[in-house]
N, C-alpha and C positions, 0 to 999 in steps of 0.2 A: 380498433380499438390501437393506441398508441402503445409503443415500445418504449420503454425506459428503462437504460442502462445503467446499474451503479457500479464502478470500477475501483477495485483496490488501486494502490499504489505499489507499496513494497514487494517485492518480488513477484509481482502482478506485470505492471508496466515498466518497473525499473529493478534492474539488479541489484538489491540493498546489502547482500550478502558480499558483492563485489565492492559497494561502497565503505563496509565494515571494513574488509581486508584493507584497505586503501588508508583507511584513517589510523588502523594499527600502525600499519608499517610508516605511516607519517608521525604517528605520535611516539616510536621508536627511535626515528631518526633525531627528532628534535630534544625531545627530554629524555632519552637514554630508556635501557631497557627496563630497569628497576621503578623509575618512575612512571613510563609508561605503564606499568603492571598495578601500580599505585593509581592512577588514573581508571583502570578498569575496574577496579575494587569497587571505588563510588558507582560508577556504571551499572555494577551488578548490584549493589544496595538499592541504589535510588531505583531500578528495573523492580526489583522485588518489593521493594515499599509501595511504588506508585504504581505499577502494573503497566510502564509504559516508559520509552527511552526517549529523555528528555535533556540531549548534548546541553542546550545551555546552562541549564539548573546545573548539570551534573559539572561543567566548568566552574561553575562559582562555586560550588560546594570542595572542590579539587584546588581550586588556585587560593581560596580561604584558608584551607588547612595548610600547605605549603606555605602561605602568607609570602608570596613572592610577587613584588608589583607589577612586572609584567607578564606574568603568567595569563591572563585572560587575553590578552592581545595576541599573545605568541599560540596558546592554545586555539583562540576565535581564528586566527587566522588561517589553520586547517581545514576549519570548517567554512569559511568563506571561499576558499580557494578549489573547492571541490566543483569540477567539470562535471554536474549531474546529467547531463544531456549524452555524454561517451557512455554511461552507463544504462540507459533505456535498453530493453530487450529489442532485438531485429525485427523491423515493422510494428514495434509498440502504436507509435503514433498514426503510422497507416491504419492500424485495425481499429482505432476509435475513430477515425475519419470515416470509414467503413461504417461501422456502427450509429454514426450520426445518419447515412443515407437509411438507416432502418426505423428510428425514432429519434430520442432525447437521450444523449451520454452524459454522465455526471460522474466526478470522482467522490469515492464513500471509502475516505482514509482517516487513519487517527495516528495520533503523537502530538507531540507539543507544537505550541500554534506559532514558533518562529521557525525552528530549522526544518519540520516538515512540512511547512507551506513554501519556505524556499526552496526545499528539495523539487515540490510539485512545480514549481513557478520556474524555477530555472534549467530544469528540464525541458521545459517548451510543453509538457504535459498542459497546464494550466489552460494556453491558449487554444487548443483543439477542443477542448471539452464545453461543453454549456456550461457548467456552473461546478465550482468545487464545494463538497460537505466536508469540513475536516474538524475534528472531534479528539478529544483526549480517549475517550474509549468509543467507539461507533456506535454500537450497539446499543449503548444507551439511550441513543437518540434516535433510532430506527423508526419507535412509532411516528414521533412528530415528523419525521422526514416523508414516510408513507403517505401522512395526512395532505400534504401540498400535491398530490398526483393519485387521488381517489380516481377509480375507475379505470385506470390504466392498467398495462400489463409489467410486470416488475423483472427483472431481469438482471442479478446480480453475480459480478465476476470476481474469485480472488483465489489464492494459492491454498489459504488455509481452508480444508475441508472442516474442520470443528465450528467454523465461524459461519462458515453457507450453511451446516447443518443448524444453528441456532435459529438462523434468518428463515428455513425453511418451517421450523417448528412453531415459530411465533406467525410467518406467513404462510400459510399450506400453499397458496396460490400462486407466490413467489415460484420463478425459475431460477437455478443454481447452476453456475457455470465454474468446474475448478480447474485451473489452469497447474498442470506439473512442472512448477520451476519452485526454485528454492527450498531453504533446508527445514521448513515444515511440510513438505510433500511425504507422503506416505509411500511405503517401501510397494513397487507394484501398481502406481498411482491409477494406470488406465483401467485396470481391474478391482482396484481397493478402494471406492468412492463412494460416496452418499448423495452426489451431487444429480443434476439432471444431466447433465453434460461435462463431459471432461475433453480438455484439449492438452496436448502435449507441450504447445507454447502460445504466447499469446497473439501470435502471428496467425495462427490458427482462426481465430475469430473473423478472417476475413471471406473466413469461405458458408458463413452463416449467413441465410437470407430471410426475410420477414417471415416467410412461412413455416422455418424452423421453429419460431416462437407462438404461432397463433395457435387457438386449440381446434380440435379436430371436429368437423361439422357431423353430428349425430344423423345416419339416414333413416329418414320415417318411412 
């Protein structure tokens, strides 16, 4: 039985909380405190409406409102200049490389098609996985992704316990691993989770072996 790993990106492989702090600091430095606050109001409104973060669209709506010609270039340069590789969690890429010795490893991520893809590519993640599956709302596409790998053993890795719980409800045979990183982590994560496995960091994925994920043989 072939193992197929689907790995989340934000706060699983990449410290997205750290990136957001850097973006906030850059916006405040370049736009000033008041205009940076104005930008984040657009961010929050868009996220509430669309249920995702889409910085290119957020930037466009913000710049259209303030009607400043250089705005899109100035703000866009903040996002273009982020060194995403510096925000990888320790041994994140090594963990993916290890998973590939056990089976296939894919990114299963969500967000906008421009900034999120750039994040995955510039961080080096895209180079080490077998393929990137990126959607605005990834669980809307769960069935079509799984249909491509019928008969395999699916393992989903994410920092969000709620996402993993929904996956488990829809695909009971799937295995889930919650990574206790990022602001979505439940209090007392190692004890308070619904996943099949729990790790304190993405680096701990290197400790898993093929036998961990194979079904136990029944003794007759």
